[in-house]
C-alpha positions in Angstrom: -15.9 -15.3 -26.7 -13.6 -16.3 -23.8 -11.0 -14.1 -22.2 -9.2 -16.9 -20.3 -9.6 -20.4 -18.9 -8.5 -21.8 -15.5 -7.7 -25.4 -14.7 -7.1 -26.9 -11.3 -4.1 -29.1 -11.2 -2.6 -31.4 -8.5 1.1 -30.9 -9.3 1.8 -27.4 -10.7 5.4 -28.2 -11.7 4.3 -31.2 -13.7 1.5 -29.3 -15.3 3.6 -26.3 -16.2 6.2 -28.6 -17.9 3.4 -30.4 -19.8 1.6 -27.2 -20.9 4.9 -25.3 -21.8 5.8 -28.3 -24.0 2.5 -28.6 -25.8 1.8 -24.9 -26.2 5.2 -24.0 -27.6 4.4 -25.5 -31.1 1.2 -23.4 -31.0 3.1 -20.2 -30.4 2.4 -19.7 -26.7 4.7 -19.2 -23.7 4.7 -19.3 -19.9 3.8 -15.7 -19.1 3.4 -15.8 -15.3 4.4 -18.0 -12.5 3.7 -17.5 -8.9 3.2 -19.6 -5.7 0.3 -21.9 -6.5 -0.4 -20.8 -10.1 0.9 -20.1 -13.6 -0.4 -18.4 -16.7 0.3 -19.4 -20.3 -0.7 -18.0 -23.7 0.5 -15.4 -26.2 3.5 -13.4 -25.0 2.3 -10.9 -22.4 -1.3 -12.1 -22.6 -1.8 -15.3 -20.5 -5.1 -16.9 -21.3 -4.7 -20.4 -19.8 -4.3 -20.3 -16.0 -3.2 -23.3 -13.9 -4.1 -23.3 -10.2 -2.7 -25.9 -7.8 -5.4 -27.7 -5.9 -5.1 -30.9 -3.9 -8.5 -32.1 -5.1 -8.2 -31.4 -8.9 -10.4 -33.9 -10.7 -9.7 -33.2 -14.4 -12.5 -34.0 -16.9 -12.3 -30.6 -18.7 -12.0 -30.4 -22.5 -9.9 -27.6 -23.9 -9.4 -27.1 -27.6 -6.6 -24.9 -28.8 -6.1 -23.4 -32.3 -3.0 -24.4 -34.3 -1.7 -22.4 -37.2 -1.1 -25.5 -39.3 -1.1 -29.3 -39.2 2.6 -29.5 -38.4 1.9 -27.6 -35.2 -0.8 -30.1 -34.3 1.7 -32.9 -34.9 4.3 -31.1 -32.7 1.7 -30.5 -30.0 1.0 -34.2 -29.8 4.6 -35.3 -29.9 5.5 -32.8 -27.1 2.6 -33.9 -25.0 3.6 -37.6 -25.3 7.1 -36.8 -24.3 6.1 -34.7 -21.3 3.6 -36.7 -19.3 0.6 -36.7 -21.5 -1.4 -39.7 -22.6 -2.7 -40.2 -26.2 -6.4 -39.6 -26.6 -6.4 -39.4 -30.4 -3.3 -39.2 -32.7 -3.0 -36.4 -35.2 -5.3 -36.8 -38.1 -8.4 -35.7 -39.9 -11.7 -35.9 -38.0 -14.1 -36.1 -41.0 -17.0 -36.7 -38.7 -16.4 -33.1 -37.4 -15.7 -31.4 -40.7 -13.8 -32.1 -43.9 -10.7 -30.1 -42.9 -10.8 -30.7 -39.1 -7.2 -31.9 -38.3 -6.7 -32.5 -34.6 -4.8 -34.4 -31.9 -6.0 -35.1 -28.4 -4.0 -35.7 -25.2 -4.9 -36.4 -21.6 -2.9 -34.0 -19.4 -1.4 -35.1 -16.1 -4.7 -34.3 -14.3 -7.0 -36.1 -16.6 -8.1 -33.1 -18.8 -8.7 -33.7 -22.5 -6.5 -31.2 -24.4 -6.9 -30.8 -28.1 -5.0 -28.9 -30.8 -7.0 -28.3 -34.0 -6.3 -26.8 -37.4 -9.1 -26.2 -39.8 -6.9 -25.4 -42.8 
């Protein structure tokens, strides 16, 4: 349904470090970096764009697909080691679905970022 998403961030360098770390276990890379912005996603197909903005307020929820539960675990560990705050440790979310395995992080700008595997 979506082609790409854009998030406003206060500190582009900190956000690029965070998103590079949490997206690597999900198979994504930093595809584009320019003054004031960056694009991450599958190689040569950035789909998550970060835009530096002094008045970034956070509050957005982004859920990213993970190929397996190990990738969800690695996403969470990488986020915690790179400036993220725990917003839900890796585990089943039975209130969502019987196989909904996810982890939640708050990024450096207050956005709720999730990795989810339905397998």
